[in-house]
RODO-2510 file (C-alpha; in nm, 4 decimals, decimal comma):
residues 306
     n   res          X          Y          Z
     1     m    -0,0301    -0,0059    -0,0165
     2     k     0,1966     0,3227    -0,1279
     3     q     0,1275     0,6095     0,0992
     4     e     0,1231     0,9578    -0,0287
     5     h     0,2513     1,2495     0,2241
     6     t     0,2614     1,5652     0,0152
     7     v     0,0774     1,8333     0,0788
     8     q    -0,0837     2,1670    -0,0594
     9     v    -0,0267     2,4329     0,0797
    10     g    -0,2208     2,7631    -0,0965
    11     s     0,0443     2,7645    -0,4590
    12     s     0,3324     2,5243    -0,3074
    13     t     0,3434     2,1553    -0,2530
    14     f     0,5547     2,0349     0,0270
    15     p     0,6541     1,6571     0,0510
    16     n     0,5118     1,6354     0,3703
    17     p     0,3195     1,8723     0,6631
    18     v     0,5783     1,8929     0,9037
    19     m     0,7652     2,2334     0,9339
    20     t     0,9262     2,4204     1,1929
    21     a     0,7838     2,7357     1,3431
    22     s     0,9451     3,0965     1,3719
    23     g     1,1807     3,1635     1,5963
    24     t     1,2313     2,7852     1,7317
    25     v     1,5456     2,7166     1,5242
    26     g     1,7066     3,0061     1,5198
    27     y     1,8128     3,1827     1,1309
    28     g     1,7233     2,7967     1,0295
    29     a     2,0557     2,6700     0,9315
    30     e     2,1331     2,5840     1,2920
    31     l     1,9296     2,2810     1,3094
    32     a     2,1019     2,1222     0,9893
    33     a     2,3281     1,9295     1,3315
    34     y     2,0686     1,7852     1,4842
    35     c     1,8227     1,6573     1,1504
    36     d     1,7887     1,6263     0,7881
    37     l     1,6418     1,9574     0,6860
    38     a     1,5530     1,8521     0,3421
    39     e     1,3657     1,5435     0,4918
    40     l     1,1658     1,8535     0,7052
    41     g     0,8636     2,0022     0,4908
    42     a     0,9736     2,3589     0,5529
    43     v     1,2484     2,5133     0,7521
    44     v     1,0604     2,8898     0,8657
    45     v     1,3502     3,0867     0,9978
    46     k     1,2712     3,3306     1,2743
    47     s     1,1165     3,6904     1,2039
    48     l     1,3187     3,9400     0,9991
    49     s     1,3198     4,2624     0,9765
    50     a     1,4303     4,5416     0,6869
    51     e     1,7340     4,6700     0,9085
    52     p     1,8897     4,4973     1,2305
    53     w     1,6672     4,5156     1,5913
    54     p     1,8050     4,4187     1,9230
    55     g     1,4956     4,2964     2,0566
    56     n     1,4029     4,3217     2,4557
    57     p     1,6193     4,2885     2,7269
    58     a     1,6673     4,0042     2,9616
    59     p     1,6415     3,7568     3,0625
    60     r     1,3750     3,6665     2,7531
    61     v     1,2975     3,2952     2,8361
    62     h     1,1119     3,1452     3,0975
    63     g     0,9978     2,7503     3,1550
    64     t     0,6074     2,7274     3,2899
    65     s     0,4660     2,4406     3,4019
    66     s     0,3565     2,3148     3,0300
    67     g     0,5769     2,4881     2,7869
    68     m     0,7611     2,8579     2,7666
    69     i     0,6954     3,2060     2,7872
    70     n     0,9133     3,4578     2,5910
    71     s     0,9860     3,8412     2,5693
    72     v     1,2568     3,7965     2,2431
    73     g     1,1518     4,0491     2,0784
    74     l     1,1613     3,9860     1,7262
    75     q     1,5590     4,0116     1,8358
    76     n     1,7098     4,0075     1,4439
    77     s     2,0201     4,0751     1,2301
    78     g     1,8339     4,2325     0,9329
    79     i     1,6911     4,0733     0,6015
    80     d     2,0298     4,1541     0,4091
    81     s     2,2192     4,0213     0,6427
    82     w     2,0111     3,6671     0,6473
    83     i     2,0439     3,6803     0,2682
    84     k     2,4397     3,6644     0,2620
    85     e     2,5404     3,5039     0,5719
    86     d     2,2425     3,2243     0,6314
    87     l     2,0604     3,1768     0,3139
    88     p     2,3060     3,0007     0,1146
    89     s     2,3952     2,7183     0,4126
    90     l     2,0443     2,6696     0,4224
    91     l     1,9826     2,5899     0,0497
    92     s     2,3134     2,3634     0,0641
    93     h     2,1323     2,1249     0,2633
    94     d     1,8142     2,1081     0,0044
    95     a     1,5788     2,3095     0,3220
    96     r     1,2542     2,4737     0,1557
    97     v     1,3174     2,8005     0,3124
    98     v     0,9868     3,0183     0,4716
    99     v     1,1055     3,3866     0,5149
   100     s     0,9141     3,4970     0,7998
   101     i     0,9223     3,8886     0,8020
   102     w     0,7602     4,1408     1,0250
   103     g     0,7434     4,5356     1,0539
   104     r     0,6552     4,8495     1,3241
   105     t     0,4580     5,0265     0,9840
   106     v     0,3653     4,9145     0,7061
   107     d     0,6036     5,0417     0,4572
   108     e     0,8607     4,8465     0,6792
   109     y     0,6709     4,5399     0,6132
   110     s     0,6538     4,6581     0,2177
   111     e     1,0430     4,7325     0,2463
   112     v     1,1271     4,3748     0,3991
   113     a     0,9475     4,2151     0,1209
   114     s     1,0820     4,3660    -0,1421
   115     r     1,4479     4,2397    -0,0486
   116     l     1,3224     3,9317    -0,0851
   117     t     1,1851     4,0074    -0,5091
   118     g     1,3777     3,8449    -0,7045
   119     l     1,5884     3,5855    -0,4866
   120     d     1,5890     3,2185    -0,5537
   121     g     1,5460     2,9442    -0,3454
   122     i     1,2662     3,1277    -0,1121
   123     t     1,0004     2,9007    -0,1105
   124     a     0,7229     3,1604     0,0450
   125     v     0,6911     3,3835     0,2916
   126     e     0,5332     3,3980     0,5956
   127     v     0,3954     3,7899     0,7648
   128     n     0,4242     3,8204     1,1191
   129     v     0,1917     4,0250     1,1903
   130     s     0,1945     4,0073     1,5559
   131     c     0,3831     4,3317     1,5326
   132     p     0,2870     4,6983     1,7306
   133     n     0,1820     4,9431     1,4708
   134     l     0,3171     5,2340     1,5299
   135     e     0,0358     5,4084     1,2719
   136     s    -0,2545     5,2496     1,5150
   137     r    -0,1414     5,3273     1,8863
   138     g     0,0513     5,0355     1,8977
   139     d    -0,2130     4,7699     1,8500
   140     m    -0,0750     4,4863     1,7216
   141     f    -0,1590     4,4589     1,3095
   142     a    -0,2954     4,0945     1,4058
   143     h    -0,5506     4,2664     1,5986
   144     d    -0,7178     4,4530     1,3559
   145     p    -0,8503     4,2899     0,9806
   146     n    -0,8170     4,6089     0,8264
   147     n    -0,4418     4,6839     0,9785
   148     c    -0,3569     4,3130     0,9065
   149     g    -0,4634     4,3435     0,5608
   150     a    -0,2444     4,6310     0,5065
   151     a     0,0273     4,4531     0,6220
   152     v    -0,0099     4,1321     0,4141
   153     s    -0,0767     4,3336     0,1153
   154     a     0,2175     4,5504     0,1431
   155     s     0,4044     4,2126     0,1582
   156     l     0,2829     4,0625    -0,1117
   157     v     0,5604     4,2574    -0,3579
   158     s     0,8047     4,0093    -0,2980
   159     g     0,6078     3,8259    -0,5678
   160     l     0,6397     3,5391    -0,3888
   161     p     0,3359     3,3073    -0,2303
   162     t     0,2291     3,4676     0,0534
   163     w     0,1377     3,3540     0,4254
   164     a     0,0495     3,5377     0,7470
   165     k     0,0596     3,4257     1,0901
   166     l    -0,1741     3,5380     1,3378
   167     s    -0,2147     3,6291     1,6757
   168     p    -0,4654     3,4175     1,9206
   169     n    -0,5345     3,6753     2,1565
   170     v    -0,8397     3,8209     2,0481
   171     t    -1,2421     3,7332     2,0553
   172     n    -1,2548     3,6411     1,7055
   173     i    -0,9899     3,5511     1,4819
   174     v    -1,2204     3,4651     1,1666
   175     p    -1,2721     3,8326     1,0506
   176     i    -0,8924     3,8753     1,0780
   177     a    -0,8342     3,5330     0,8751
   178     k    -1,0159     3,6257     0,5798
   179     a    -0,9139     4,0335     0,6267
   180     a    -0,6030     3,8470     0,5228
   181     l    -0,6887     3,6022     0,2733
   182     e    -0,8422     3,8835     0,0911
   183     a    -0,5386     4,0802     0,1141
   184     g    -0,3633     3,8697    -0,0836
   185     a    -0,2244     3,5508     0,1904
   186     e    -0,2272     3,2077    -0,0363
   187     a    -0,1972     3,1148     0,3782
   188     l    -0,3092     3,1369     0,7237
   189     t    -0,0407     3,0079     1,0240
   190     l    -0,2709     2,9781     1,2792
   191     t    -0,1709     3,1004     1,5741
   192     n     0,1138     3,2918     1,6860
   193     t     0,1586     3,2741     2,0727
   194     l    -0,0509     3,3673     2,4074
   195     l    -0,0169     3,7285     2,6282
   196     g     0,1186     3,5453     2,9045
   197     m     0,2858     3,6636     3,2544
   198     v     0,5468     3,4825     3,5290
   199     i     0,5989     3,6703     3,8367
   200     d     0,8799     3,5514     4,0691
   201     p     0,7309     3,4901     4,4450
   202     e     1,0523     3,5687     4,5881
   203     t     1,1033     3,9217     4,4148
   204     l     0,7616     3,9936     4,3480
   205     r     0,8840     4,1036     3,9930
   206     p     0,8015     3,9590     3,6650
   207     v     1,0763     3,7020     3,5511
   208     l     1,0980     3,8164     3,1936
   209     g     1,2954     4,1651     3,1484
   210     n     1,0252     4,3240     2,9098
   211     g     0,7570     4,2139     3,1971
   212     g     0,4878     4,0123     2,9762
   213     g     0,5485     3,7868     2,7076
   214     g     0,3735     3,5174     2,4483
   215     l     0,3118     3,1731     2,5917
   216     s     0,3988     2,8961     2,3971
   217     g     0,3909     2,5077     2,4217
   218     p     0,1721     2,2153     2,4902
   219     s    -0,1027     2,4748     2,7322
   220     i    -0,1885     2,6828     2,4251
   221     r    -0,2234     2,3848     2,1610
   222     p    -0,6616     2,2971     2,2517
   223     v    -0,6257     2,7196     2,1719
   224     a    -0,5118     2,6636     1,8684
   225     v    -0,6690     2,3746     1,7286
   226     r    -0,9848     2,5869     1,7972
   227     a    -0,8449     2,8891     1,6020
   228     v    -0,7854     2,6585     1,3168
   229     y    -1,1015     2,4574     1,3348
   230     d    -1,3391     2,7644     1,3759
   231     v    -1,1215     2,9232     1,0255
   232     y    -1,2060     2,6530     0,8509
   233     d    -1,5802     2,6143     0,9499
   234     a    -1,6215     2,9791     0,8709
   235     l    -1,3791     3,0146     0,5708
   236     g    -1,4552     2,6489     0,3929
   237     p    -1,1292     2,5123     0,2841
   238     v    -0,8558     2,7255     0,2903
   239     s    -0,5246     2,6750     0,3271
   240     i    -0,4154     2,6775     0,7303
   241     i    -0,0785     2,5491     0,9075
   242     g    -0,1437     2,4552     1,2364
   243     v     0,1155     2,6047     1,5190
   244     g     0,1201     2,5679     1,8991
   245     g     0,2004     2,2677     2,1556
   246     i     0,2832     1,9622     1,8898
   247     t     0,5307     1,7139     2,0630
   248     k     0,3973     1,4095     1,8603
   249     a     0,2317     1,2836     1,5530
   250     e    -0,1091     1,2205     1,7158
   251     h    -0,1069     1,6412     1,7209
   252     v    -0,0094     1,6895     1,3947
   253     v    -0,3190     1,4369     1,3010
   254     e    -0,5540     1,6946     1,5485
   255     f    -0,4319     1,9836     1,3518
   256     l    -0,5065     1,8089     1,0320
   257     a    -0,8497     1,7052     1,0911
   258     a    -0,9842     2,0420     1,2480
   259     g    -0,8501     2,1983     0,9101
   260     a    -0,5020     2,2341     0,8770
   261     s    -0,3408     2,1033     0,5720
   262     a     0,0084     2,0929     0,7231
   263     v     0,1842     2,1761     1,0502
   264     q     0,4839     2,3639     1,2145
   265     v     0,6841     2,2532     1,4983
   266     g     0,7963     2,5611     1,7960
   267     s     0,8690     2,4769     2,1564
   268     a     0,9370     2,1276     2,1346
   269     h     1,2696     2,2310     1,9624
   270     f     1,4588     2,3435     2,2960
   271     a     1,4020     2,0640     2,4621
   272     d     1,4641     1,8074     2,1192
   273     p     1,6013     1,9633     1,8735
   274     k     1,5254     1,6661     1,6314
   275     a     1,1838     1,7178     1,7448
   276     s     1,0207     1,7880     1,4275
   277     q     1,2225     1,4900     1,2216
   278     r     1,0790     1,2063     1,5526
   279     i     0,7133     1,3792     1,4644
   280     l     0,7433     1,3199     1,0858
   281     r     0,8918     0,9651     1,1084
   282     d     0,6104     0,8478     1,4198
   283     l     0,3691     1,0514     1,1760
   284     k     0,4585     0,8042     0,8842
   285     r     0,4425     0,5038     1,1437
   286     w     0,0639     0,6819     1,3098
   287     c    -0,0645     0,6214     0,8988
   288     r     0,0272     0,2657     0,8204
   289     k    -0,0939     0,1878     1,1344
   290     h    -0,4003     0,3539     1,0545
   291     e    -0,4286     0,2433     0,7146
   292     i    -0,4122     0,6047     0,5921
   293     n    -0,2973     0,6447     0,2331
   294     s    -0,3192     1,0246     0,1791
   295     l    -0,2415     1,2824     0,4572
   296     q    -0,4414     1,5262     0,2682
   297     s    -0,7045     1,3261     0,3226
   298     l    -0,7173     1,3661     0,6786
   299     t    -0,7891     1,7652     0,6552
   300     g    -1,0851     1,8623     0,7795
   301     v    -1,2982     1,5533     0,9134
   302     a    -1,3131     1,6861     1,2363
   303     h    -1,5949     1,8547     1,0465
   304     e    -1,8081     1,6049     0,8537
   305     s    -2,1006     1,4257     1,0154
   306     s    -2,0747     1,0759     1,1687
***
């Protein structure tokens, strides 16, 4: 019985649905020391801005009872440095590369996306809209349909397939997802981290240097699965990449059933750098055990009547 693991995300075809999540494997090539990057569906690099950005003060990361909380603050060396110093290494490992970008204004999204125009070796651009909009009182782009759509639209200048990574920190994610798609996004990455804070009972102060941060890991998986389910249910069979708390193959199946076409593994890499490869191999075993010939056949099955 031949198994088919390929999946379709927007206009792009991937050999399997397991990708890395932005911000959890550095600039991408670091992961090559632990696994075969060509074996993964894609490597999503940490979010890059038009110019270098220092990020937030330390401490930036803190473990929680079921995951971690971080306030890295989108620190990065800038898109030009990444293109020169990191992209060649990624391509030498035959990785399918997805570039995550961010900005503080619509023009900054356009600027960083324009640096990718005509660049060989990039499969897609993931627009991280979980950033403060300096032109709208500092509200996150991801919290408003119009602002989200504007950031996505500005990023289309790259000429590459464009995805929008949305935030779960909203009352209703569906209108924002719809706005991102109408602005030109081919796919939606659901979701980013949940806002949170940890206070040290000894110092009675936040443990992170910037105060609060983004909660990730197993504790947010039900929230992310619900976001995927709600968007698929409301908007139909759109391309969705599910992300949030995936640590084993069964979690991938859960996201696919909710409506995802692919998934991203994130915080699990901090405990096990080989997490993505391990989950992918276990997923293939799961398919054999359950006689699943095509992974694409799992997408959205939770919406079907019994």
